[in-house]
C-alpha positions in Angstrom: 82.0 248.5 28.4 84.7 251.0 29.4 84.4 250.1 33.1 84.8 246.4 32.2 88.0 247.1 30.3 89.4 249.2 33.2 88.5 246.4 35.7 90.3 243.8 33.5 93.4 245.9 33.3 93.5 246.5 37.1 92.9 242.8 37.7 95.7 241.7 35.5 98.1 244.2 37.1 97.2 243.2 40.6 97.4 239.5 39.9 101.1 239.6 39.1 102.4 240.5 42.6 105.2 238.6 44.1 104.6 236.7 47.4 106.3 234.2 49.6 104.5 231.7 51.8 105.6 228.8 54.0 105.1 225.4 52.4 102.9 223.5 54.9 102.6 220.3 52.9 104.6 217.6 54.8 104.9 215.4 51.6 106.6 218.3 49.7 110.3 218.5 49.1 110.1 222.2 50.0 108.2 221.6 53.3 109.0 224.4 55.8 110.6 226.7 53.2 109.2 229.9 52.0 108.2 229.6 48.4 106.4 231.8 45.9 106.2 232.8 42.3 109.9 233.8 42.0 111.1 230.6 43.8 110.1 228.6 40.7 111.2 231.1 38.1 111.2 229.8 34.6 108.8 226.9 35.4 105.0 226.5 34.9 103.3 226.7 38.3 99.7 226.4 39.6 98.7 228.2 42.8 96.0 226.9 45.0 95.1 228.5 48.3 92.8 226.1 50.0 91.9 225.4 53.6 90.8 222.2 55.1 89.6 221.5 58.6 
């Protein structure tokens, strides 16, 4: 049980990192801009990193 607690704490800490990626969605108003978690500060966001071929 102790290992699970440590794993959850580490996961929560690592999941809060800041990043910035280029918006590749041509229908987005931010297309071509670098956006990330801090770009939408104070707003609820959902992050999906998918890949389609």
